[in-house]
All heavy atoms as TSV, in Angstrom:
chain	resi	resn	atom	element	x	y	z
A	1	MET	N	N	92.682	-41.292	-12.852
A	1	MET	CA	C	91.302	-41.189	-12.423
A	1	MET	C	C	91.208	-40.755	-10.961
A	1	MET	O	O	90.378	-39.935	-10.616
A	1	MET	CB	C	90.628	-42.548	-12.644
A	1	MET	CG	C	89.166	-42.541	-12.398
A	1	MET	SD	S	88.369	-41.530	-13.649
A	1	MET	CE	C	86.703	-41.907	-13.328
A	2	THR	N	N	92.063	-41.295	-10.125
A	2	THR	CA	C	92.043	-40.951	-8.712
A	2	THR	C	C	92.447	-39.496	-8.495
A	2	THR	O	O	91.900	-38.822	-7.629
A	2	THR	CB	C	92.994	-41.884	-7.933
A	2	THR	OG1	O	92.619	-43.233	-8.197
A	2	THR	CG2	C	92.907	-41.634	-6.451
A	3	ILE	N	N	93.401	-39.029	-9.293
A	3	ILE	CA	C	93.842	-37.640	-9.163
A	3	ILE	C	C	92.714	-36.694	-9.569
A	3	ILE	O	O	92.501	-35.669	-8.916
A	3	ILE	CB	C	95.102	-37.395	-10.011
A	3	ILE	CG1	C	96.266	-38.213	-9.448
A	3	ILE	CG2	C	95.456	-35.929	-10.062
A	3	ILE	CD1	C	97.499	-38.202	-10.305
A	4	LEU	N	N	91.968	-37.036	-10.612
A	4	LEU	CA	C	90.847	-36.202	-11.032
A	4	LEU	C	C	89.758	-36.161	-9.963
A	4	LEU	O	O	89.158	-35.102	-9.728
A	4	LEU	CB	C	90.274	-36.709	-12.350
A	4	LEU	CG	C	91.152	-36.524	-13.581
A	4	LEU	CD1	C	90.490	-37.158	-14.797
A	4	LEU	CD2	C	91.421	-35.061	-13.818
A	5	LEU	N	N	89.506	-37.285	-9.315
A	5	LEU	CA	C	88.514	-37.320	-8.237
A	5	LEU	C	C	88.961	-36.453	-7.067
A	5	LEU	O	O	88.155	-35.716	-6.492
A	5	LEU	CB	C	88.268	-38.755	-7.773
A	5	LEU	CG	C	87.258	-38.921	-6.638
A	5	LEU	CD1	C	85.879	-38.451	-7.072
A	5	LEU	CD2	C	87.225	-40.357	-6.173
A	6	ALA	N	N	90.240	-36.518	-6.726
A	6	ALA	CA	C	90.754	-35.689	-5.637
A	6	ALA	C	C	90.637	-34.204	-5.977
A	6	ALA	O	O	90.238	-33.395	-5.130
A	6	ALA	CB	C	92.207	-36.057	-5.339
A	7	ILE	N	N	90.966	-33.833	-7.208
A	7	ILE	CA	C	90.845	-32.432	-7.631
A	7	ILE	C	C	89.391	-31.989	-7.600
A	7	ILE	O	O	89.075	-30.879	-7.150
A	7	ILE	CB	C	91.471	-32.248	-9.030
A	7	ILE	CG1	C	92.972	-32.434	-8.954
A	7	ILE	CG2	C	91.125	-30.881	-9.613
A	7	ILE	CD1	C	93.658	-32.498	-10.297
A	8	TYR	N	N	88.490	-32.858	-8.058
A	8	TYR	CA	C	87.060	-32.554	-8.043
A	8	TYR	C	C	86.560	-32.359	-6.610
A	8	TYR	O	O	85.798	-31.432	-6.340
A	8	TYR	CB	C	86.287	-33.682	-8.734
A	8	TYR	CG	C	84.793	-33.534	-8.680
A	8	TYR	CD1	C	84.136	-32.628	-9.496
A	8	TYR	CD2	C	84.028	-34.306	-7.809
A	8	TYR	CE1	C	82.770	-32.488	-9.457
A	8	TYR	CE2	C	82.656	-34.176	-7.755
A	8	TYR	CZ	C	82.032	-33.271	-8.581
A	8	TYR	OH	O	80.671	-33.132	-8.525
A	9	MET	N	N	86.999	-33.212	-5.685
A	9	MET	CA	C	86.565	-33.094	-4.288
A	9	MET	C	C	87.109	-31.825	-3.642
A	9	MET	O	O	86.399	-31.159	-2.884
A	9	MET	CB	C	86.975	-34.333	-3.500
A	9	MET	CG	C	86.200	-35.571	-3.895
A	9	MET	SD	S	86.753	-37.055	-3.057
A	9	MET	CE	C	86.064	-36.768	-1.433
A	10	ILE	N	N	88.341	-31.473	-3.959
A	10	ILE	CA	C	88.920	-30.240	-3.420
A	10	ILE	C	C	88.181	-29.023	-3.967
A	10	ILE	O	O	87.853	-28.087	-3.221
A	10	ILE	CB	C	90.428	-30.170	-3.736
A	10	ILE	CG1	C	91.177	-31.231	-2.945
A	10	ILE	CG2	C	90.987	-28.789	-3.464
A	10	ILE	CD1	C	92.606	-31.443	-3.381
A	11	ALA	N	N	87.899	-29.039	-5.268
A	11	ALA	CA	C	87.152	-27.934	-5.872
A	11	ALA	C	C	85.738	-27.860	-5.311
A	11	ALA	O	O	85.211	-26.767	-5.079
A	11	ALA	CB	C	87.109	-28.092	-7.387
A	12	GLY	N	N	85.119	-28.998	-5.068
A	12	GLY	CA	C	83.786	-29.022	-4.470
A	12	GLY	C	C	83.785	-28.479	-3.048
A	12	GLY	O	O	82.874	-27.758	-2.643
A	13	TYR	N	N	84.818	-28.825	-2.284
A	13	TYR	CA	C	84.962	-28.301	-0.920
A	13	TYR	C	C	85.092	-26.783	-0.953
A	13	TYR	O	O	84.437	-26.072	-0.190
A	13	TYR	CB	C	86.184	-28.936	-0.263
A	13	TYR	CG	C	86.448	-28.468	1.148
A	13	TYR	CD1	C	85.799	-29.056	2.213
A	13	TYR	CD2	C	87.356	-27.444	1.409
A	13	TYR	CE1	C	86.043	-28.634	3.515
A	13	TYR	CE2	C	87.604	-27.016	2.690
A	13	TYR	CZ	C	86.943	-27.621	3.739
A	13	TYR	OH	O	87.172	-27.197	5.020
A	14	TRP	N	N	85.930	-26.282	-1.852
A	14	TRP	CA	C	86.108	-24.836	-1.992
A	14	TRP	C	C	84.800	-24.168	-2.418
A	14	TRP	O	O	84.415	-23.126	-1.881
A	14	TRP	CB	C	87.210	-24.567	-3.016
A	14	TRP	CG	C	87.291	-23.141	-3.435
A	14	TRP	CD1	C	87.859	-22.123	-2.745
A	14	TRP	CD2	C	86.765	-22.572	-4.644
A	14	TRP	NE1	N	87.726	-20.948	-3.460
A	14	TRP	CE2	C	87.049	-21.208	-4.622
A	14	TRP	CE3	C	86.080	-23.097	-5.733
A	14	TRP	CZ2	C	86.678	-20.357	-5.645
A	14	TRP	CZ3	C	85.721	-22.250	-6.756
A	14	TRP	CH2	C	86.020	-20.905	-6.706
A	15	ALA	N	N	84.114	-24.776	-3.383
A	15	ALA	CA	C	82.881	-24.195	-3.898
A	15	ALA	C	C	81.784	-24.184	-2.840
A	15	ALA	O	O	80.980	-23.255	-2.788
A	15	ALA	CB	C	82.414	-24.973	-5.128
A	16	THR	N	N	81.743	-25.189	-2.000
A	16	THR	CA	C	80.754	-25.223	-0.923
A	16	THR	C	C	80.968	-24.049	0.028
A	16	THR	O	O	80.011	-23.418	0.465
A	16	THR	CB	C	80.842	-26.549	-0.154
A	16	THR	OG1	O	80.672	-27.626	-1.075
A	16	THR	CG2	C	79.766	-26.645	0.905
A	17	GLY	N	N	82.216	-23.760	0.325
A	17	GLY	CA	C	82.522	-22.618	1.183
A	17	GLY	C	C	82.193	-21.284	0.541
A	17	GLY	O	O	81.813	-20.330	1.219
A	18	LYS	N	N	82.325	-21.196	-0.771
A	18	LYS	CA	C	82.044	-19.941	-1.484
A	18	LYS	C	C	80.560	-19.723	-1.752
A	18	LYS	O	O	80.152	-18.594	-2.002
A	18	LYS	CB	C	82.782	-19.924	-2.832
A	18	LYS	CG	C	84.250	-19.745	-2.722
A	18	LYS	CD	C	84.561	-18.332	-2.350
A	18	LYS	CE	C	86.038	-18.069	-2.381
A	18	LYS	NZ	N	86.358	-16.712	-2.004
A	19	THR	N	N	79.752	-20.782	-1.744
A	19	THR	CA	C	78.346	-20.644	-2.118
A	19	THR	C	C	77.414	-20.914	-0.943
A	19	THR	O	O	76.766	-20.002	-0.446
A	19	THR	CB	C	78.004	-21.576	-3.285
A	19	THR	OG1	O	78.335	-22.913	-2.936
A	19	THR	CG2	C	78.756	-21.190	-4.538
A	20	ILE	N	N	77.358	-22.126	-0.489
A	20	ILE	CA	C	76.387	-22.507	0.543
A	20	ILE	C	C	76.734	-21.890	1.893
A	20	ILE	O	O	75.870	-21.349	2.585
A	20	ILE	CB	C	76.298	-24.043	0.658
A	20	ILE	CG1	C	75.762	-24.638	-0.637
A	20	ILE	CG2	C	75.425	-24.447	1.838
A	20	ILE	CD1	C	75.766	-26.154	-0.666
A	21	TYR	N	N	78.005	-21.974	2.287
A	21	TYR	CA	C	78.415	-21.499	3.605
A	21	TYR	C	C	79.052	-20.113	3.569
A	21	TYR	O	O	79.733	-19.721	4.516
A	21	TYR	CB	C	79.369	-22.499	4.247
A	21	TYR	CG	C	78.717	-23.819	4.570
A	21	TYR	CD1	C	79.198	-25.006	4.051
A	21	TYR	CD2	C	77.598	-23.874	5.385
A	21	TYR	CE1	C	78.595	-26.219	4.344
A	21	TYR	CE2	C	76.984	-25.077	5.679
A	21	TYR	CZ	C	77.496	-26.243	5.154
A	21	TYR	OH	O	76.883	-27.432	5.454
A	22	ALA	N	N	78.825	-19.354	2.520
A	22	ALA	CA	C	79.386	-18.008	2.440
A	22	ALA	C	C	78.727	-17.118	3.498
A	22	ALA	O	O	77.523	-17.163	3.711
A	22	ALA	CB	C	79.153	-17.425	1.054
A	23	ASP	N	N	79.532	-16.333	4.166
A	23	ASP	CA	C	79.068	-15.376	5.179
A	23	ASP	C	C	78.332	-16.050	6.328
A	23	ASP	O	O	77.400	-15.480	6.895
A	23	ASP	CB	C	78.185	-14.301	4.543
A	23	ASP	CG	C	78.901	-13.537	3.452
A	23	ASP	OD1	O	80.117	-13.335	3.590
A	23	ASP	OD2	O	78.250	-13.157	2.466
A	24	ARG	N	N	78.746	-17.263	6.675
A	24	ARG	CA	C	78.134	-17.972	7.806
A	24	ARG	C	C	79.232	-18.418	8.756
A	24	ARG	O	O	80.331	-18.753	8.356
A	24	ARG	CB	C	77.365	-19.194	7.322
A	24	ARG	CG	C	76.157	-18.822	6.511
A	24	ARG	CD	C	75.147	-19.952	6.525
A	24	ARG	NE	N	73.911	-19.503	5.900
A	24	ARG	CZ	C	73.544	-19.856	4.674
A	24	ARG	NH1	N	74.297	-20.641	3.953
A	24	ARG	NH2	N	72.406	-19.422	4.187
A	25	ILE	N	N	78.893	-18.440	10.022
A	25	ILE	CA	C	79.790	-18.963	11.037
A	25	ILE	C	C	79.334	-20.378	11.343
A	25	ILE	O	O	78.174	-20.606	11.697
A	25	ILE	CB	C	79.755	-18.096	12.313
A	25	ILE	CG1	C	80.241	-16.683	11.992
A	25	ILE	CG2	C	80.594	-18.734	13.406
A	25	ILE	CD1	C	80.080	-15.709	13.139
A	26	LEU	N	N	80.233	-21.331	11.195
A	26	LEU	CA	C	79.903	-22.727	11.413
A	26	LEU	C	C	80.314	-23.129	12.820
A	26	LEU	O	O	81.461	-22.931	13.223
A	26	LEU	CB	C	80.608	-23.608	10.382
A	26	LEU	CG	C	80.311	-23.269	8.922
A	26	LEU	CD1	C	81.138	-24.150	8.006
A	26	LEU	CD2	C	78.845	-23.436	8.629
A	27	ILE	N	N	79.379	-23.687	13.568
A	27	ILE	CA	C	79.623	-24.109	14.931
A	27	ILE	C	C	79.481	-25.620	14.985
A	27	ILE	O	O	78.501	-26.182	14.500
A	27	ILE	CB	C	78.629	-23.439	15.905
A	27	ILE	CG1	C	78.803	-21.922	15.846
A	27	ILE	CG2	C	78.824	-23.962	17.321
A	27	ILE	CD1	C	77.789	-21.154	16.639
A	28	GLY	N	N	80.445	-26.260	15.579
A	28	GLY	CA	C	80.414	-27.706	15.719
A	28	GLY	C	C	81.819	-28.261	15.712
A	28	GLY	O	O	82.807	-27.532	15.673
A	29	ALA	N	N	81.891	-29.568	15.733
A	29	ALA	CA	C	83.190	-30.226	15.687
A	29	ALA	C	C	83.798	-30.025	14.307
A	29	ALA	O	O	83.109	-30.099	13.292
A	29	ALA	CB	C	83.030	-31.715	15.991
A	30	TRP	N	N	85.094	-29.789	14.263
A	30	TRP	CA	C	85.757	-29.493	12.997
A	30	TRP	C	C	85.638	-30.652	12.023
A	30	TRP	O	O	85.483	-30.432	10.823
A	30	TRP	CB	C	87.214	-29.119	13.219
A	30	TRP	CG	C	88.059	-30.274	13.688
A	30	TRP	CD1	C	88.277	-30.637	14.981
A	30	TRP	CD2	C	88.737	-31.221	12.875
A	30	TRP	NE1	N	89.066	-31.762	15.012
A	30	TRP	CE2	C	89.357	-32.142	13.731
A	30	TRP	CE3	C	88.879	-31.386	11.507
A	30	TRP	CZ2	C	90.108	-33.209	13.262
A	30	TRP	CZ3	C	89.626	-32.461	11.035
A	30	TRP	CH2	C	90.240	-33.356	11.915
A	31	ASN	N	N	85.676	-31.890	12.525
A	31	ASN	CA	C	85.594	-33.026	11.616
A	31	ASN	C	C	84.195	-33.178	11.028
A	31	ASN	O	O	84.047	-33.568	9.868
A	31	ASN	CB	C	86.053	-34.322	12.278
A	31	ASN	CG	C	85.312	-34.627	13.559
A	31	ASN	OD1	O	84.546	-33.808	14.055
A	31	ASN	ND2	N	85.553	-35.795	14.105
A	32	ALA	N	N	83.161	-32.839	11.776
A	32	ALA	CA	C	81.797	-32.899	11.255
A	32	ALA	C	C	81.582	-31.828	10.188
A	32	ALA	O	O	80.969	-32.089	9.151
A	32	ALA	CB	C	80.790	-32.732	12.383
A	33	ILE	N	N	82.097	-30.637	10.445
A	33	ILE	CA	C	81.989	-29.555	9.460
A	33	ILE	C	C	82.762	-29.906	8.197
A	33	ILE	O	O	82.264	-29.728	7.085
A	33	ILE	CB	C	82.490	-28.226	10.063
A	33	ILE	CG1	C	81.565	-27.780	11.199
A	33	ILE	CG2	C	82.608	-27.150	8.996
A	33	ILE	CD1	C	82.093	-26.622	12.005
A	34	PHE	N	N	83.969	-30.429	8.361
A	34	PHE	CA	C	84.793	-30.810	7.213
A	34	PHE	C	C	84.109	-31.889	6.382
A	34	PHE	O	O	84.010	-31.764	5.159
A	34	PHE	CB	C	86.161	-31.303	7.703
A	34	PHE	CG	C	87.035	-31.825	6.612
A	34	PHE	CD1	C	87.688	-30.952	5.757
A	34	PHE	CD2	C	87.200	-33.191	6.425
A	34	PHE	CE1	C	88.497	-31.433	4.746
A	34	PHE	CE2	C	88.008	-33.677	5.422
A	34	PHE	CZ	C	88.655	-32.806	4.577
A	35	LEU	N	N	83.622	-32.936	7.025
A	35	LEU	CA	C	82.963	-34.019	6.291
A	35	LEU	C	C	81.694	-33.547	5.597
A	35	LEU	O	O	81.407	-33.968	4.469
A	35	LEU	CB	C	82.660	-35.188	7.224
A	35	LEU	CG	C	83.852	-36.059	7.579
A	35	LEU	CD1	C	83.456	-37.124	8.590
A	35	LEU	CD2	C	84.433	-36.692	6.344
A	36	ARG	N	N	80.927	-32.687	6.247
A	36	ARG	CA	C	79.707	-32.173	5.628
A	36	ARG	C	C	80.048	-31.380	4.366
A	36	ARG	O	O	79.391	-31.530	3.341
A	36	ARG	CB	C	78.947	-31.300	6.622
A	36	ARG	CG	C	77.592	-30.844	6.101
A	36	ARG	CD	C	76.816	-30.023	7.113
A	36	ARG	NE	N	76.719	-30.714	8.377
A	36	ARG	CZ	C	76.962	-30.130	9.558
A	36	ARG	NH1	N	77.310	-28.872	9.618
A	36	ARG	NH2	N	76.849	-30.820	10.677
A	37	ARG	N	N	81.084	-30.548	4.443
A	37	ARG	CA	C	81.477	-29.768	3.265
A	37	ARG	C	C	82.019	-30.647	2.155
A	37	ARG	O	O	81.743	-30.409	0.976
A	37	ARG	CB	C	82.513	-28.713	3.657
A	37	ARG	CG	C	81.879	-27.511	4.334
A	37	ARG	CD	C	82.889	-26.461	4.678
A	37	ARG	NE	N	83.495	-25.884	3.475
A	37	ARG	CZ	C	84.399	-24.916	3.503
A	37	ARG	NH1	N	84.808	-24.435	4.650
A	37	ARG	NH2	N	84.899	-24.454	2.387
A	38	VAL	N	N	82.795	-31.671	2.507
A	38	VAL	CA	C	83.332	-32.578	1.490
A	38	VAL	C	C	82.208	-33.344	0.803
A	38	VAL	O	O	82.169	-33.454	-0.424
A	38	VAL	CB	C	84.362	-33.557	2.107
A	38	VAL	CG1	C	84.688	-34.689	1.151
A	38	VAL	CG2	C	85.626	-32.831	2.501
A	39	ILE	N	N	81.261	-33.856	1.584
A	39	ILE	CA	C	80.156	-34.626	1.010
A	39	ILE	C	C	79.273	-33.743	0.145
A	39	ILE	O	O	78.923	-34.113	-0.987
A	39	ILE	CB	C	79.356	-35.325	2.115
A	39	ILE	CG1	C	80.210	-36.424	2.747
A	39	ILE	CG2	C	78.053	-35.899	1.580
A	39	ILE	CD1	C	79.626	-37.024	4.001
A	40	MET	N	N	78.922	-32.572	0.640
A	40	MET	CA	C	78.080	-31.675	-0.153
A	40	MET	C	C	78.810	-31.205	-1.406
A	40	MET	O	O	78.212	-31.098	-2.471
A	40	MET	CB	C	77.628	-30.483	0.684
A	40	MET	CG	C	76.628	-30.866	1.745
A	40	MET	SD	S	76.044	-29.466	2.681
A	40	MET	CE	C	74.950	-28.741	1.496
A	41	GLY	N	N	80.093	-30.931	-1.286
A	41	GLY	CA	C	80.869	-30.516	-2.446
A	41	GLY	C	C	81.002	-31.611	-3.482
A	41	GLY	O	O	80.993	-31.348	-4.677
A	42	THR	N	N	81.101	-32.858	-3.029
A	42	THR	CA	C	81.211	-33.974	-3.960
A	42	THR	C	C	79.880	-34.247	-4.647
A	42	THR	O	O	79.827	-34.459	-5.857
A	42	THR	CB	C	81.696	-35.231	-3.229
A	42	THR	OG1	O	82.956	-34.945	-2.600
A	42	THR	CG2	C	81.877	-36.390	-4.174
A	43	LEU	N	N	78.804	-34.230	-3.891
A	43	LEU	CA	C	77.497	-34.534	-4.474
A	43	LEU	C	C	76.958	-33.397	-5.338
A	43	LEU	O	O	76.348	-33.635	-6.376
A	43	LEU	CB	C	76.491	-34.860	-3.370
A	43	LEU	CG	C	76.763	-36.134	-2.577
A	43	LEU	CD1	C	75.734	-36.288	-1.463
A	43	LEU	CD2	C	76.766	-37.347	-3.479
A	44	LEU	N	N	77.165	-32.158	-4.909
A	44	LEU	CA	C	76.613	-31.004	-5.622
A	44	LEU	C	C	77.661	-30.229	-6.411
A	44	LEU	O	O	77.388	-29.125	-6.885
A	44	LEU	CB	C	75.932	-30.063	-4.616
A	44	LEU	CG	C	74.806	-30.673	-3.782
A	44	LEU	CD1	C	74.325	-29.676	-2.738
A	44	LEU	CD2	C	73.674	-31.123	-4.666
A	45	GLY	N	N	78.848	-30.802	-6.556
A	45	GLY	CA	C	79.950	-30.105	-7.207
A	45	GLY	C	C	79.675	-29.672	-8.626
A	45	GLY	O	O	80.163	-28.637	-9.070
A	46	VAL	N	N	78.876	-30.438	-9.346
A	46	VAL	CA	C	78.574	-30.099	-10.739
A	46	VAL	C	C	77.895	-28.739	-10.830
A	46	VAL	O	O	78.123	-27.980	-11.766
A	46	VAL	CB	C	77.683	-31.199	-11.364
A	46	VAL	CG1	C	77.241	-30.831	-12.758
A	46	VAL	CG2	C	78.413	-32.531	-11.363
A	47	VAL	N	N	77.101	-28.417	-9.849
A	47	VAL	CA	C	76.400	-27.133	-9.824
A	47	VAL	C	C	77.210	-26.078	-9.077
A	47	VAL	O	O	77.301	-24.929	-9.516
A	47	VAL	CB	C	75.007	-27.292	-9.157
A	47	VAL	CG1	C	74.311	-25.968	-9.007
A	47	VAL	CG2	C	74.165	-28.277	-9.927
A	48	LEU	N	N	77.814	-26.473	-7.949
A	48	LEU	CA	C	78.472	-25.502	-7.078
A	48	LEU	C	C	79.775	-24.942	-7.654
A	48	LEU	O	O	80.077	-23.766	-7.452
A	48	LEU	CB	C	78.757	-26.129	-5.711
A	48	LEU	CG	C	77.548	-26.486	-4.862
A	48	LEU	CD1	C	78.002	-27.111	-3.552
A	48	LEU	CD2	C	76.695	-25.261	-4.591
A	49	ILE	N	N	80.549	-25.772	-8.342
A	49	ILE	CA	C	81.845	-25.306	-8.846
A	49	ILE	C	C	81.683	-24.179	-9.866
A	49	ILE	O	O	82.309	-23.119	-9.714
A	49	ILE	CB	C	82.678	-26.486	-9.382
A	49	ILE	CG1	C	83.056	-27.418	-8.227
A	49	ILE	CG2	C	83.928	-25.997	-10.101
A	49	ILE	CD1	C	83.661	-28.743	-8.646
A	50	PRO	N	N	80.833	-24.338	-10.900
A	50	PRO	CA	C	80.655	-23.192	-11.816
A	50	PRO	C	C	80.061	-21.967	-11.134
A	50	PRO	O	O	80.445	-20.825	-11.422
A	50	PRO	CB	C	79.700	-23.728	-12.888
A	50	PRO	CG	C	79.782	-25.191	-12.795
A	50	PRO	CD	C	80.132	-25.510	-11.379
A	51	TRP	N	N	79.120	-22.194	-10.205
A	51	TRP	CA	C	78.496	-21.103	-9.473
A	51	TRP	C	C	79.547	-20.344	-8.657
A	51	TRP	O	O	79.556	-19.108	-8.639
A	51	TRP	CB	C	77.393	-21.660	-8.590
A	51	TRP	CG	C	76.594	-20.654	-7.823
A	51	TRP	CD1	C	76.525	-19.310	-8.015
A	51	TRP	CD2	C	75.728	-20.928	-6.722
A	51	TRP	NE1	N	75.669	-18.738	-7.093
A	51	TRP	CE2	C	75.167	-19.712	-6.300
A	51	TRP	CE3	C	75.378	-22.092	-6.067
A	51	TRP	CZ2	C	74.280	-19.637	-5.239
A	51	TRP	CZ3	C	74.485	-21.999	-5.006
A	51	TRP	CH2	C	73.947	-20.783	-4.606
A	52	ALA	N	N	80.441	-21.058	-7.998
A	52	ALA	CA	C	81.483	-20.411	-7.191
A	52	ALA	C	C	82.471	-19.656	-8.063
A	52	ALA	O	O	82.933	-18.575	-7.688
A	52	ALA	CB	C	82.202	-21.460	-6.353
A	53	ILE	N	N	82.800	-20.215	-9.217
A	53	ILE	CA	C	83.725	-19.524	-10.130
A	53	ILE	C	C	83.102	-18.227	-10.615
A	53	ILE	O	O	83.749	-17.172	-10.611
A	53	ILE	CB	C	84.116	-20.441	-11.298
A	53	ILE	CG1	C	84.981	-21.597	-10.787
A	53	ILE	CG2	C	84.848	-19.655	-12.378
A	53	ILE	CD1	C	85.250	-22.663	-11.811
A	54	ILE	N	N	81.859	-18.274	-11.015
A	54	ILE	CA	C	81.166	-17.066	-11.478
A	54	ILE	C	C	81.053	-16.050	-10.352
A	54	ILE	O	O	81.277	-14.856	-10.551
A	54	ILE	CB	C	79.770	-17.422	-12.039
A	54	ILE	CG1	C	79.922	-18.210	-13.339
A	54	ILE	CG2	C	78.916	-16.173	-12.267
A	54	ILE	CD1	C	78.652	-18.833	-13.834
A	55	ARG	N	N	80.740	-16.533	-9.158
A	55	ARG	CA	C	80.605	-15.636	-8.020
A	55	ARG	C	C	81.944	-15.000	-7.662
A	55	ARG	O	O	82.013	-13.826	-7.287
A	55	ARG	CB	C	80.060	-16.415	-6.822
A	55	ARG	CG	C	79.696	-15.565	-5.669
A	55	ARG	CD	C	78.931	-16.343	-4.649
A	55	ARG	NE	N	78.645	-15.470	-3.539
A	55	ARG	CZ	C	77.906	-15.757	-2.525
A	55	ARG	NH1	N	77.345	-16.940	-2.474
A	55	ARG	NH2	N	77.705	-14.906	-1.553
A	56	SER	N	N	83.037	-15.755	-7.769
A	56	SER	CA	C	84.363	-15.209	-7.469
A	56	SER	C	C	84.795	-14.188	-8.506
A	56	SER	O	O	85.467	-13.210	-8.161
A	56	SER	CB	C	85.381	-16.336	-7.419
A	56	SER	OG	O	85.124	-17.190	-6.335
A	57	MET	N	N	84.445	-14.408	-9.743
A	57	MET	CA	C	84.819	-13.475	-10.798
A	57	MET	C	C	83.978	-12.205	-10.749
A	57	MET	O	O	84.435	-11.136	-11.155
A	57	MET	CB	C	84.677	-14.132	-12.157
A	57	MET	CG	C	85.647	-15.258	-12.391
A	57	MET	SD	S	85.335	-16.119	-13.899
A	57	MET	CE	C	86.136	-15.032	-15.047
A	58	GLY	N	N	82.757	-12.321	-10.232
A	58	GLY	CA	C	81.857	-11.184	-10.193
A	58	GLY	C	C	82.031	-10.287	-8.987
A	58	GLY	O	O	81.313	-9.321	-8.827
A	59	GLY	N	N	82.951	-10.579	-8.129
A	59	GLY	CA	C	83.142	-9.751	-6.952
A	59	GLY	C	C	82.706	-10.478	-5.705
A	59	GLY	O	O	83.478	-11.100	-5.028
A	60	LYS	N	N	81.423	-10.421	-5.418
A	60	LYS	CA	C	80.898	-11.125	-4.251
A	60	LYS	C	C	79.859	-12.038	-4.742
A	60	LYS	O	O	79.502	-13.036	-4.515
A	60	LYS	CB	C	80.336	-10.158	-3.244
A	60	LYS	CG	C	79.929	-10.847	-1.974
A	60	LYS	CD	C	79.486	-9.889	-0.940
A	60	LYS	CE	C	79.131	-10.667	0.325
A	60	LYS	NZ	N	78.679	-9.842	1.375
């Protein structure tokens, strides 16, 4: 169960970068940016992960 949660959080982090923060420059402390992406990826991962996969397969 813990391994699945870790995989889900990693995929959510990746998906957040591919969808919400795509083509944006993030300014701030690295730990604040990292935590924001992890939290958003975990909470919105159900929507963001499929969206990021489709977006990656479609080119941009």
